[in-house]
All heavy atoms as an XYZ file, in Angstrom:
891
protein
N      39.881    -40.264    -14.354
C      39.342    -40.015    -13.042
C      37.817    -39.863    -13.163
O      37.329    -39.208    -14.059
C      39.968    -38.748    -12.479
C      39.598    -38.485    -11.070
S      40.653    -37.234    -10.375
C      41.513    -38.234     -9.226
N      37.112    -40.485    -12.268
C      35.649    -40.461    -12.298
C      35.126    -39.107    -11.847
O      35.682    -38.470    -10.964
C      35.100    -41.569    -11.406
N      34.060    -38.705    -12.490
C      33.434    -37.439    -12.109
C      32.552    -37.660    -10.884
O      31.860    -38.661    -10.778
C      32.575    -36.902    -13.248
C      33.366    -36.379    -14.393
C      32.421    -35.762    -15.393
C      33.197    -35.170    -16.543
N      32.319    -34.528    -17.508
N      32.608    -36.705    -10.011
C      31.725    -36.769     -8.838
C      30.392    -36.143     -9.196
O      30.343    -35.068     -9.785
C      32.330    -36.002     -7.670
C      33.484    -36.693     -7.053
C      33.844    -35.966     -5.804
N      34.362    -36.944     -4.881
C      34.679    -36.676     -3.652
N      34.527    -35.469     -3.188
N      35.146    -37.607     -2.870
N      29.366    -36.806     -8.816
C      28.046    -36.235     -9.057
C      27.394    -35.944     -7.713
O      27.557    -36.682     -6.748
C      27.174    -37.190     -9.869
O      26.927    -38.355     -9.131
N      26.708    -34.866     -7.689
C      25.987    -34.499     -6.472
C      24.504    -34.476     -6.783
O      24.093    -34.131     -7.887
C      26.425    -33.122     -5.944
O      26.182    -32.153     -6.959
C      27.890    -33.120     -5.575
N      23.752    -34.859     -5.827
C      22.304    -34.812     -5.984
C      21.742    -33.871     -4.940
O      22.245    -33.779     -3.826
C      21.675    -36.208     -5.807
O      22.019    -36.693     -4.516
C      22.160    -37.163     -6.869
N      20.741    -33.176     -5.328
C      20.063    -32.299     -4.378
C      18.747    -32.946     -3.982
O      18.082    -33.576     -4.794
C      19.797    -30.908     -4.985
O      19.005    -31.067     -6.159
C      21.100    -30.212     -5.330
N      18.420    -32.781     -2.767
C      17.186    -33.346     -2.241
C      16.207    -32.207     -2.026
O      16.493    -31.246     -1.322
C      17.440    -34.087     -0.904
C      16.132    -34.606     -0.333
C      18.428    -35.205     -1.112
N      15.087    -32.317     -2.658
C      14.047    -31.307     -2.482
C      13.164    -31.765     -1.329
O      12.605    -32.852     -1.361
C      13.232    -31.161     -3.746
C      12.139    -30.112     -3.604
C      11.541    -29.820     -4.912
N      12.403    -28.822     -5.530
C      12.088    -28.154     -6.602
N      10.971    -28.406     -7.224
N      12.894    -27.244     -7.096
N      13.076    -30.922     -0.329
C      12.319    -31.285      0.865
C      10.990    -30.554      0.860
O      10.935    -29.351      0.603
C      13.128    -30.922      2.106
C      12.505    -31.386      3.379
C      13.393    -31.079      4.577
O      14.392    -30.386      4.455
N      13.013    -31.571      5.715
N       9.942    -31.248      1.159
C       8.619    -30.632      1.251
C       8.344    -30.314      2.711
O       8.661    -31.095      3.589
C       7.566    -31.580      0.717
C       7.839    -31.910     -0.754
C       6.688    -32.554     -1.365
N       5.721    -31.479     -1.597
C       4.501    -31.683     -2.029
N       4.088    -32.885     -2.259
N       3.678    -30.684     -2.222
N       7.782    -29.172      2.927
C       7.478    -28.743      4.287
C       5.974    -28.790      4.507
O       5.191    -28.478      3.623
C       7.983    -27.326      4.529
C       9.465    -27.200      4.376
N      10.343    -27.704      5.303
C      10.221    -26.654      3.409
C      11.576    -27.465      4.912
N      11.532    -26.833      3.755
N       5.603    -29.139      5.710
C       4.177    -29.181      6.037
C       3.686    -27.779      6.359
O       4.463    -26.865      6.620
C       3.944    -30.105      7.234
O       4.461    -29.510      8.407
N       2.387    -27.619      6.335
C       1.777    -26.323      6.651
C       2.099    -25.926      8.090
O       2.258    -24.751      8.388
C       0.253    -26.347      6.387
C      -0.351    -24.936      6.464
C      -0.467    -27.235      7.367
C      -0.060    -24.108      5.270
N       2.258    -26.908      8.962
C       2.612    -26.627     10.350
C       3.978    -25.967     10.432
O       4.154    -24.965     11.124
C       2.619    -27.926     11.175
O       1.353    -28.547     11.065
C       2.937    -27.655     12.620
N       4.937    -26.515      9.713
C       6.281    -25.952      9.740
C       6.309    -24.552      9.142
O       6.963    -23.653      9.670
C       7.238    -26.861      8.958
C       7.436    -28.213      9.599
C       8.119    -29.197      8.670
O       8.064    -29.004      7.434
O       8.706    -30.158      9.185
N       5.602    -24.365      8.037
C       5.580    -23.060      7.379
C       4.923    -22.017      8.272
O       5.452    -20.917      8.462
C       4.864    -23.163      6.019
C       5.686    -24.049      5.066
C       4.644    -21.793      5.411
C       4.946    -24.459      3.816
N       3.765    -22.353      8.846
C       3.057    -21.411      9.725
C       3.880    -21.086     10.958
O       3.955    -19.928     11.369
C       1.711    -21.970     10.147
S       0.517    -22.012      8.835
N       4.473    -22.094     11.540
C       5.262    -21.862     12.742
C       6.454    -20.969     12.441
O       6.748    -20.026     13.182
C       5.728    -23.189     13.331
N       7.149    -21.227     11.333
C       8.328    -20.435     10.994
C       7.966    -18.985     10.708
O       8.545    -18.065     11.287
C       9.050    -21.038      9.785
C      10.177    -20.184      9.304
C      11.379    -20.178      9.987
C      10.038    -19.366      8.203
C      12.428    -19.376      9.565
C      11.071    -18.566      7.772
C      12.275    -18.568      8.451
N       7.007    -18.763      9.805
C       6.679    -17.386      9.435
C       5.949    -16.659     10.558
O       6.135    -15.451     10.744
C       5.878    -17.355      8.136
C       6.778    -17.634      6.984
C       6.790    -18.751      6.205
C       7.844    -16.810      6.511
N       7.788    -18.656      5.277
C       8.455    -17.484      5.437
C       8.349    -15.572      6.890
C       9.532    -16.955      4.732
C       9.427    -15.051      6.193
C      10.008    -15.731      5.129
N       5.127    -17.347     11.327
C       4.486    -16.708     12.482
C       5.521    -16.253     13.494
O       5.449    -15.138     14.009
N       6.502    -17.113     13.761
C       7.567    -16.748     14.688
C       8.381    -15.578     14.142
O       8.707    -14.633     14.871
C       8.478    -17.945     14.927
C       9.653    -17.647     15.838
S      10.830    -19.003     15.931
C      11.450    -19.039     14.259
N       8.698    -15.614     12.861
C       9.512    -14.554     12.254
C       8.792    -13.205     12.293
O       9.358    -12.201     12.720
C       9.854    -14.927     10.800
O      10.543    -16.176     10.799
C      10.706    -13.867     10.151
N       7.546    -13.192     11.871
C       6.782    -11.939     11.847
C       6.569    -11.414     13.260
O       6.748    -10.224     13.526
C       5.442    -12.152     11.114
C       5.710    -12.412      9.627
C       4.520    -10.957     11.297
C       4.503    -12.915      8.864
N       6.195    -12.297     14.175
C       5.977    -11.868     15.559
C       7.272    -11.332     16.165
O       7.257    -10.309     16.861
C       5.447    -13.022     16.393
N       8.393    -11.996     15.895
C       9.670    -11.541     16.445
C      10.009    -10.143     15.941
O      10.439     -9.284     16.728
C      10.778    -12.515     16.067
N       9.802     -9.895     14.657
C      10.097     -8.564     14.110
C       9.206     -7.496     14.735
O       9.684     -6.418     15.114
C       9.941     -8.573     12.594
C      10.997     -9.360     11.835
C      10.649     -9.410     10.354
C      12.370     -8.752     12.048
N       7.921     -7.789     14.854
C       7.010     -6.811     15.454
C       7.332     -6.579     16.927
O       7.247     -5.454     17.420
C       5.552     -7.218     15.272
C       5.029     -6.959     13.889
C       4.311     -7.923     13.216
C       5.256     -5.754     13.252
C       3.834     -7.691     11.946
C       4.780     -5.504     11.976
C       4.065     -6.484     11.318
N       7.706     -7.626     17.645
C       8.067     -7.450     19.050
C       9.355     -6.648     19.191
O       9.481     -5.832     20.106
C       8.199     -8.798     19.756
C       6.880     -9.496     19.983
C       6.781    -10.871     19.897
C       5.722     -8.794     20.287
C       5.585    -11.526     20.103
C       4.526     -9.429     20.492
C       4.459    -10.801     20.404
O       3.259    -11.437     20.609
N      10.320     -6.846     18.292
C      11.555     -6.058     18.329
C      11.249     -4.588     18.062
O      11.743     -3.699     18.767
C      12.583     -6.600     17.308
C      13.103     -7.950     17.756
C      13.719     -5.620     17.073
C      13.951     -7.909     19.006
N      10.429     -4.322     17.028
C      10.044     -2.931     16.745
C       9.317     -2.325     17.934
O       9.548     -1.172     18.299
C       9.158     -2.849     15.501
C       9.865     -3.150     14.219
C       9.232     -3.860     13.224
C      11.171     -2.740     14.004
C       9.874     -4.154     12.038
C      11.834     -3.028     12.820
C      11.180     -3.733     11.834
N       8.445     -3.098     18.535
C       7.692     -2.624     19.694
C       8.629     -2.292     20.860
O       8.476     -1.256     21.516
C       6.690     -3.703     20.094
O       6.253     -3.552     21.396
N       9.603     -3.154     21.120
C      10.557     -2.890     22.200
C      11.408     -1.674     21.926
O      11.676     -0.862     22.823
N      11.838     -1.500     20.683
C      12.628     -0.330     20.317
C      11.816      0.956     20.482
O      12.315      1.959     21.001
C      13.118     -0.470     18.868
C      13.941      0.691     18.402
C      15.210      0.908     18.920
C      13.451      1.577     17.458
C      15.980      1.993     18.508
C      14.202      2.649     17.032
C      15.471      2.862     17.556
N      10.564      0.904     20.071
C       9.711      2.091     20.211
C       9.447      2.380     21.679
O       9.407      3.547     22.094
C       8.412      1.922     19.402
C       8.743      1.949     17.908
C       7.405      3.005     19.739
C       7.588      1.624     17.005
N       9.272      1.355     22.512
C       9.105      1.574     23.949
C      10.330      2.263     24.544
O      10.210      3.140     25.399
C       8.858      0.255     24.674
C       7.399     -0.045     24.830
O       6.577      0.854     24.925
N       7.064     -1.317     24.838
N      11.518      1.875     24.088
C      12.742      2.531     24.534
C      12.742      4.003     24.121
O      13.066      4.883     24.928
C      13.968      1.814     23.949
C      15.255      2.496     24.250
C      15.803      2.443     25.523
C      15.921      3.203     23.263
C      16.995      3.082     25.804
C      17.109      3.838     23.530
C      17.658      3.791     24.812
N      12.345      4.277     22.877
C      12.273      5.668     22.415
C      11.252      6.475     23.219
O      11.471      7.663     23.497
C      11.914      5.723     20.932
C      13.003      5.325     19.951
C      12.469      5.360     18.523
C      14.196      6.244     20.089
N      10.162      5.846     23.586
C       9.134      6.532     24.376
C       9.718      6.983     25.705
O       9.508      8.118     26.141
C       7.910      5.613     24.591
C       7.154      5.431     23.289
C       6.993      6.156     25.672
C       6.094      4.348     23.333
N      10.468      6.117     26.352
C      11.063      6.478     27.641
C      12.065      7.624     27.502
O      12.124      8.520     28.339
C      11.723      5.267     28.277
C      10.702      4.245     28.723
C      11.369      2.986     29.188
N      10.393      1.916     29.233
C      10.098      1.258     30.322
N      10.701      1.528     31.449
N       9.194      0.317     30.293
N      12.839      7.587     26.432
C      13.814      8.667     26.199
C      13.093      9.978     25.930
O      13.452     11.023     26.490
C      14.759      8.305     25.031
C      15.591      9.491     24.612
C      15.633      7.122     25.401
N      12.047      9.940     25.098
C      11.312     11.167     24.757
C      10.573     11.707     25.963
O      10.518     12.924     26.168
C      10.367     10.895     23.570
C      11.199     10.679     22.296
C       9.394     12.043     23.371
C      10.411     10.213     21.115
N       9.996     10.826     26.790
C       9.321     11.297     27.999
C      10.293     11.987     28.943
O       9.940     12.960     29.604
C       8.630     10.142     28.723
C       7.286      9.792     28.150
C       6.600      8.739     28.993
C       5.244      8.406     28.425
N       4.577      7.357     29.197
N      11.516     11.477     28.998
C      12.506     12.119     29.868
C      12.911     13.487     29.332
O      13.366     14.339     30.088
C      13.741     11.227     30.032
O      14.450     11.161     28.818
N      12.713     13.700     28.025
C      13.009     15.006     27.423
C      11.770     15.894     27.371
O      11.797     16.960     26.768
C      13.561     14.815     26.001
C      14.869     14.040     25.893
C      15.207     13.804     24.436
C      15.977     14.776     26.598
N      10.679     15.456     27.992
C       9.442     16.210     28.110
C       8.709     16.357     26.767
O       8.143     17.401     26.484
C       9.689     17.582     28.755
C       8.455     18.095     29.465
O       7.484     17.361     29.621
N       8.505     19.339     29.875
N       8.708     15.337     25.954
C       7.954     15.333     24.699
C       6.776     14.399     24.809
O       6.775     13.315     24.241
N       5.741     14.819     25.533
C       4.646     13.915     25.861
C       3.773     13.574     24.649
O       3.275     12.450     24.560
C       3.765     14.505     26.973
O       3.303     15.785     26.564
C       4.536     14.600     28.265
N       3.561     14.525     23.719
C       2.731     14.220     22.547
C       3.408     13.186     21.656
O       2.780     12.261     21.167
C       2.445     15.485     21.738
C       1.249     16.242     22.159
C       0.928     17.298     21.135
C      -0.465     17.813     21.378
N      -0.863     18.806     20.398
N       4.673     13.365     21.444
C       5.420     12.418     20.624
C       5.452     11.054     21.299
O       5.308     10.022     20.637
C       6.857     12.929     20.387
O       6.796     14.247     19.853
C       7.606     12.027     19.443
N       5.637     11.039     22.592
C       5.661      9.777     23.333
C       4.322      9.067     23.239
O       4.271      7.842     23.109
C       6.038     10.031     24.787
N       3.227      9.819     23.291
C       1.898      9.217     23.188
C       1.680      8.597     21.804
O       1.131      7.502     21.686
C       0.825     10.251     23.480
N       2.131      9.298     20.772
C       2.004      8.772     19.411
C       2.839      7.508     19.241
O       2.376      6.513     18.675
C       2.445      9.829     18.383
O       1.650     11.000     18.565
C       2.282      9.319     16.968
N       4.061      7.534     19.727
C       4.920      6.359     19.643
C       4.361      5.198     20.453
O       4.517      4.037     20.080
C       6.335      6.691     20.105
C       7.190      7.480     19.121
C       8.525      7.839     19.750
C       7.397      6.702     17.842
N       3.712      5.506     21.548
C       3.099      4.461     22.359
C       1.993      3.745     21.586
O       1.857      2.526     21.666
C       2.549      5.065     23.648
O       1.945      4.080     24.430
N       1.207      4.503     20.838
C       0.166      3.889     20.017
C       0.774      3.034     18.911
O       0.287      1.944     18.623
C      -0.742      4.952     19.413
C      -1.673      5.582     20.420
C      -2.565      6.633     19.784
O      -2.213      7.230     18.771
N      -3.709      6.871     20.392
N       1.837      3.515     18.288
C       2.516      2.738     17.247
C       3.077      1.448     17.830
O       2.976      0.377     17.225
C       3.624      3.584     16.577
C       2.990      4.717     15.774
C       4.510      2.720     15.691
C       3.977      5.730     15.251
N       3.648      1.546     19.019
C       4.185      0.361     19.698
C       3.084     -0.662     19.957
O       3.282     -1.866     19.750
C       4.843      0.788     21.007
S       5.401     -0.578     22.002
N       1.942     -0.198     20.387
C       0.818     -1.099     20.643
C       0.343     -1.770     19.363
O      -0.019     -2.949     19.368
C      -0.332     -0.328     21.275
O       0.051      0.172     22.524
N       0.365     -1.048     18.264
C      -0.042     -1.622     16.985
C       0.938     -2.712     16.557
O       0.537     -3.777     16.094
C      -0.180     -0.521     15.914
C      -1.395      0.349     16.239
C      -0.304     -1.120     14.518
C      -1.507      1.604     15.411
N       2.248     -2.468     16.720
C       3.244     -3.490     16.384
C       3.057     -4.742     17.249
O       3.160     -5.866     16.757
C       4.663     -2.962     16.546
C       5.148     -2.155     15.379
C       5.908     -1.026     15.588
C       4.856     -2.516     14.082
C       6.375     -0.279     14.518
C       5.310     -1.776     13.007
C       6.074     -0.654     13.220
N       2.776     -4.545     18.509
C       2.546     -5.688     19.393
C       1.296     -6.450     18.974
O       1.284     -7.683     18.969
C       2.438     -5.221     20.851
O       3.624     -4.500     21.192
C       2.268     -6.386     21.808
N       0.247     -5.732     18.610
C      -0.985     -6.370     18.139
C      -0.717     -7.185     16.870
O      -1.180     -8.320     16.744
C      -2.074     -5.334     17.877
C      -3.388     -5.870     17.306
C      -4.055     -6.797     18.306
C      -4.307     -4.736     16.929
N       0.043     -6.626     15.946
C       0.364     -7.355     14.720
C       1.195     -8.606     15.016
O       1.014     -9.647     14.382
C       1.087     -6.440     13.737
C       0.237     -5.307     13.142
C       1.100     -4.384     12.300
C      -0.922     -5.853     12.342
N       2.094     -8.502     15.972
C       2.852     -9.674     16.390
C       1.957    -10.746     16.979
O       2.127    -11.941     16.710
N       0.987    -10.326     17.771
C       0.040    -11.277     18.356
C      -0.833    -11.921     17.279
O      -1.159    -13.106     17.374
C      -0.832    -10.593     19.399
C      -0.064    -10.275     20.663
O       0.962    -10.874     20.936
N      -0.549     -9.326     21.427
N      -1.215    -11.164     16.264
C      -2.003    -11.724     15.166
C      -1.187    -12.777     14.423
O      -1.710    -13.827     14.044
C      -2.493    -10.609     14.223
C      -3.576     -9.779     14.930
C      -3.031    -11.184     12.917
C      -3.987     -8.529     14.193
N       0.107    -12.516     14.235
C       0.968    -13.505     13.584
C       1.035    -14.788     14.407
O       1.026    -15.895     13.853
C       2.369    -12.932     13.369
N       1.076    -14.650     15.714
C       1.083    -15.830     16.581
C      -0.252    -16.573     16.488
O      -0.276    -17.813     16.458
C       1.386    -15.432     18.047
C       2.806    -14.910     18.173
C       1.149    -16.587     19.003
C       3.877    -15.934     17.895
N      -1.349    -15.855     16.409
C      -2.664    -16.494     16.262
C      -2.686    -17.334     14.992
O      -3.126    -18.487     14.996
C      -3.800    -15.446     16.236
C      -3.971    -14.820     17.607
C      -5.109    -16.075     15.777
C      -4.924    -13.643     17.621
N      -2.189    -16.773     13.897
C      -2.181    -17.505     12.630
C      -1.267    -18.719     12.726
O      -1.608    -19.810     12.251
C      -1.771    -16.573     11.479
C      -2.869    -15.528     11.256
C      -1.521    -17.356     10.195
C      -2.484    -14.410     10.330
N      -0.111    -18.541     13.355
C       0.838    -19.651     13.483
C       0.276    -20.777     14.345
O       0.642    -21.926     14.160
C       2.150    -19.149     14.079
N      -0.612    -20.452     15.246
C      -1.231    -21.476     16.093
C      -2.499    -22.032     15.436
O      -2.744    -23.235     15.464
C      -1.563    -20.890     17.480
C      -0.281    -20.612     18.252
C      -2.460    -21.832     18.276
C      -0.498    -19.852     19.534
N      -3.288    -21.170     14.823
C      -4.600    -21.567     14.319
C      -4.517    -22.561     13.164
O      -5.281    -23.531     13.128
C      -5.390    -20.339     13.887
N      -3.634    -22.348     12.210
C      -3.586    -23.239     11.058
C      -3.131    -24.658     11.422
O      -3.765    -25.626     11.003
C      -2.711    -22.636      9.959
C      -3.314    -21.384      9.296
C      -2.345    -20.803      8.288
C      -4.645    -21.686      8.653
N      -2.067    -24.815     12.193
C      -1.723    -26.184     12.602
C      -2.795    -26.825     13.494
O      -3.016    -28.033     13.428
C      -0.416    -26.024     13.367
C       0.164    -24.763     12.863
C      -1.009    -23.891     12.553
N      -3.454    -26.011     14.307
C      -4.514    -26.550     15.160
C      -5.672    -27.069     14.301
O      -6.302    -28.071     14.640
C      -5.006    -25.492     16.139
N      -5.947    -26.395     13.195
C      -6.988    -26.872     12.288
C      -6.590    -28.232     11.707
O      -7.430    -29.106     11.530
C      -7.247    -25.873     11.175
C      -8.241    -26.407     10.190
C      -7.999    -26.819      8.926
C      -9.645    -26.612     10.412
N      -9.156    -27.266      8.340
C     -10.186    -27.149      9.232
C     -10.485    -26.397     11.500
C     -11.526    -27.473      9.107
C     -11.821    -26.712     11.365
C     -12.329    -27.243     10.187
N      -5.302    -28.400     11.420
C      -4.826    -29.691     10.939
C      -5.101    -30.804     11.934
O      -5.284    -31.962     11.556
N      -5.137    -30.472     13.203
C      -5.430    -31.456     14.246
C      -6.905    -31.842     14.253
O      -7.253    -33.007     14.442
C      -5.029    -30.897     15.615
C      -5.399    -31.771     16.766
C      -4.723    -32.952     17.011
C      -6.439    -31.420     17.611
C      -5.070    -33.764     18.077
C      -6.798    -32.208     18.683
C      -6.105    -33.391     18.915
N      -7.791    -30.881     14.031
C      -9.225    -31.169     14.170
C      -9.963    -31.408     12.858
O     -11.111    -31.820     12.879
C      -9.958    -30.034     14.940
C      -9.441    -29.908     16.330
C      -9.921    -28.730     14.202
N      -9.333    -31.174     11.717
C     -10.094    -31.231     10.466
C     -10.649    -32.615     10.140
O     -11.645    -32.719      9.443
C      -9.281    -30.678      9.299
C      -8.156    -31.523      8.820
C      -7.473    -30.828      7.650
C      -6.235    -31.584      7.213
N      -5.570    -30.866      6.131
N     -10.042    -33.661     10.645
C     -10.562    -35.005     10.388
C     -11.331    -35.569     11.580
O     -11.716    -36.734     11.570
C      -9.417    -35.951     10.009
C      -8.737    -35.532      8.739
C      -7.420    -35.104      8.753
C      -9.416    -35.549      7.527
C      -6.786    -34.702      7.584
C      -8.795    -35.145      6.358
C      -7.477    -34.734      6.389
O      -6.865    -34.330      5.232
N     -11.555    -34.755     12.569
C     -12.330    -35.193     13.735
C     -13.803    -34.850     13.510
O     -14.179    -34.307     12.489
C     -11.773    -34.535     14.993
C     -10.354    -34.986     15.315
C      -9.969    -34.594     16.695
C      -8.570    -35.014     17.014
N      -8.393    -36.433     17.235
N     -14.609    -35.118     14.502
C     -16.046    -34.896     14.386
C     -16.430    -33.424     14.397
O     -15.619    -32.526     14.611
N     -17.718    -33.195     14.158
C     -18.243    -31.837     14.083
C     -18.088    -31.089     15.407
O     -17.829    -29.895     15.423
C     -19.715    -31.872     13.682
C     -20.290    -30.514     13.405
C     -21.747    -30.600     13.007
C     -21.802    -30.658     11.509
N     -23.180    -30.588     10.994
N     -18.209    -31.802     16.511
C     -18.059    -31.174     17.828
C     -16.672    -30.582     18.022
O     -16.521    -29.492     18.578
N     -15.656    -31.307     17.564
C     -14.289    -30.788     17.655
C     -14.124    -29.530     16.818
O     -13.450    -28.577     17.217
C     -13.291    -31.849     17.178
C     -12.958    -32.852     18.215
C     -13.505    -34.097     18.357
C     -11.999    -32.718     19.258
N     -12.946    -34.739     19.433
C     -12.010    -33.909     19.997
C     -11.130    -31.703     19.640
C     -11.190    -34.120     21.095
C     -10.307    -31.914     20.721
C     -10.346    -33.104     21.439
N     -14.724    -29.539     15.628
C     -14.603    -28.364     14.745
C     -15.299    -27.148     15.341
O     -14.781    -26.035     15.290
C     -15.159    -28.696     13.367
C     -14.304    -29.714     12.639
C     -14.933    -30.125     11.330
C     -14.117    -31.256     10.723
N     -14.768    -31.846      9.581
N     -16.467    -27.361     15.910
C     -17.179    -26.259     16.565
C     -16.358    -25.736     17.738
O     -16.203    -24.518     17.915
C     -18.596    -26.713     17.009
C     -19.242    -25.679     17.921
C     -19.462    -26.998     15.796
N     -15.826    -26.641     18.522
C     -14.996    -26.249     19.662
C     -13.766    -25.461     19.191
O     -13.380    -24.467     19.802
C     -14.570    -27.498     20.446
C     -13.763    -27.191     21.677
C     -14.354    -26.613     22.784
C     -12.410    -27.486     21.718
C     -13.612    -26.323     23.919
C     -11.652    -27.211     22.840
C     -12.255    -26.620     23.941
N     -13.161    -25.897     18.086
C     -12.006    -25.196     17.518
C     -12.360    -23.750     17.179
O     -11.638    -22.822     17.542
C     -11.512    -25.925     16.263
C     -10.555    -25.112     15.429
C      -9.208    -25.067     15.750
C     -10.987    -24.395     14.324
C      -8.321    -24.325     14.984
C     -10.118    -23.657     13.569
C      -8.787    -23.615     13.898
O      -7.919    -22.871     13.143
N     -13.455    -23.544     16.456
C     -13.825    -22.188     16.042
C     -14.191    -21.312     17.237
O     -13.868    -20.116     17.256
C     -14.959    -22.242     15.024
C     -14.465    -22.707     13.696
C     -14.724    -23.908     13.108
C     -13.584    -22.011     12.809
N     -14.061    -23.989     11.907
C     -13.359    -22.842     11.694
C     -12.967    -20.767     12.848
C     -12.547    -22.467     10.629
C     -12.153    -20.390     11.788
C     -11.946    -21.225     10.696
N     -14.839    -21.896     18.225
C     -15.167    -21.120     19.432
C     -13.888    -20.705     20.153
O     -13.716    -19.542     20.525
C     -16.108    -21.922     20.359
C     -17.491    -22.054     19.718
C     -16.212    -21.262     21.733
C     -18.419    -23.004     20.448
N     -12.975    -21.654     20.331
C     -11.725    -21.341     21.030
C     -10.856    -20.365     20.235
O     -10.213    -19.493     20.811
C     -10.926    -22.611     21.332
C     -11.531    -23.460     22.423
S     -11.565    -22.597     24.018
C     -13.272    -22.117     24.141
N     -10.853    -20.469     18.915
C     -10.104    -19.516     18.089
C     -10.677    -18.117     18.235
O      -9.930    -17.143     18.381
C     -10.125    -19.956     16.623
C      -9.365    -19.055     15.661
C      -7.880    -19.002     16.021
C      -9.559    -19.535     14.237
N     -11.998    -18.009     18.236
C     -12.634    -16.702     18.408
C     -12.339    -16.128     19.793
O     -12.040    -14.933     19.931
C     -14.141    -16.825     18.187
N     -12.408    -16.965     20.819
C     -12.116    -16.509     22.181
C     -10.650    -16.081     22.297
O     -10.338    -15.044     22.888
C     -12.456    -17.615     23.214
C     -11.902    -17.292     24.586
C     -13.958    -17.824     23.277
N      -9.759    -16.856     21.698
C      -8.334    -16.529     21.725
C      -8.063    -15.190     21.028
O      -7.391    -14.317     21.569
C      -7.545    -17.662     21.062
C      -6.060    -17.483     21.075
C      -5.375    -17.304     22.256
C      -5.340    -17.511     19.901
C      -3.998    -17.160     22.274
C      -3.977    -17.369     19.899
C      -3.303    -17.185     21.086
N      -8.607    -15.029     19.830
C      -8.413    -13.782     19.083
C      -9.046    -12.606     19.827
O      -8.453    -11.519     19.911
C      -9.008    -13.911     17.686
N     -10.229    -12.806     20.389
C     -10.888    -11.737     21.149
C     -10.063    -11.354     22.365
O      -9.928    -10.172     22.691
C     -12.298    -12.185     21.574
C     -13.042    -11.151     22.351
C     -13.521    -10.010     21.734
C     -13.268    -11.307     23.715
C     -14.213     -9.049     22.450
C     -13.954    -10.359     24.440
C     -14.431     -9.219     23.801
N      -9.483    -12.346     23.038
C      -8.649    -12.058     24.198
C      -7.416    -11.256     23.837
O      -7.022    -10.339     24.552
N      -6.802    -11.584     22.710
C      -5.621    -10.832     22.259
C      -6.008     -9.398     21.938
O      -5.355     -8.447     22.369
C      -4.968    -11.513     21.040
C      -3.946    -10.612     20.387
C      -4.332    -12.821     21.460
N      -7.081     -9.223     21.180
C      -7.516     -7.873     20.805
C      -7.963     -7.094     22.034
O      -7.616     -5.919     22.187
C      -8.636     -7.940     19.742
C      -9.249     -6.574     19.501
C      -8.081     -8.508     18.449
N      -8.709     -7.732     22.915
C      -9.177     -7.050     24.126
C      -8.001     -6.649     25.016
O      -7.987     -5.560     25.589
C     -10.138     -7.951     24.890
C     -10.839     -7.328     26.081
C     -11.727     -6.172     25.624
C     -11.674     -8.366     26.801
N      -7.001     -7.511     25.097
C      -5.832     -7.193     25.901
C      -5.045     -6.021     25.340
O      -4.426     -5.261     26.080
N      -5.072     -5.850     24.024
C      -4.329     -4.762     23.388
C      -5.149     -3.485     23.264
O      -4.602     -2.407     23.073
C      -3.870     -5.186     22.000
C      -2.863     -6.301     21.996
S      -1.378     -5.897     22.916
C      -0.829     -4.447     22.064
N      -6.459     -3.604     23.356
C      -7.342     -2.460     23.124
C      -7.076     -1.313     24.080
O      -7.082     -0.151     23.671
C      -8.814     -2.908     23.226
C      -9.838     -2.069     22.536
C      -9.510     -1.935     21.067
C     -11.207     -2.683     22.693
N      -6.797     -1.627     25.329
C      -6.538     -0.589     26.308
C      -5.310      0.229     25.993
O      -5.274      1.445     26.220
N      -4.288     -0.394     25.428
C      -3.068      0.353     25.146
C      -3.137      1.090     23.817
O      -2.403      2.033     23.595
C      -1.867     -0.588     25.166
O      -2.038     -1.616     24.223
N      -4.037      0.670     22.907
C      -4.162      1.353     21.629
C      -4.995      2.621     21.767
O      -4.688      3.650     21.193
C      -4.770      0.424     20.562
C      -3.761     -0.651     20.200
C      -5.151      1.187     19.307
C      -4.276     -1.693     19.250
N      -6.069      2.547     22.557
C      -6.962      3.706     22.685
C      -6.457      4.727     23.640
O      -5.813      4.836     24.454
C      -8.349      3.251     23.101
C      -9.049      2.357     22.100
C     -10.402      1.928     22.649
C      -9.242      3.067     20.790
C-alpha cells in the first residue's frame, strides 16, 4: 500500500494583513475592558462610591485611548504602503493627515481622562 504524503504550505502575510489583524485584536480587547469598566462604574455609582467610580472612569478612558492608538497603527502602516512609492507631496500629505488623525484621537479622549 502506498504511503500518503502531506505537504504543508507556508503562507507569507503582508504588513497590511498583520497590522490589520493585531490592531483589530488589541483594539477589541481594550474596548471590551473599557466597556466592562464602564459597567462597573455604573454599579459603583449606584452604591454611592463616587471616588472609586471616578478612578475607574479614568482607567476606562485609558483603555479606550490605547484601543484608539492600536487602530491608528493598524491604519497608518498600510496607508504608508500606499504612499511610499508616490511623490513627495503624497508623503507630506500622509504625515500631516496622520498627525491630525492622532491629534484628533488624543484630543477627543483628553476630556475624559482629565
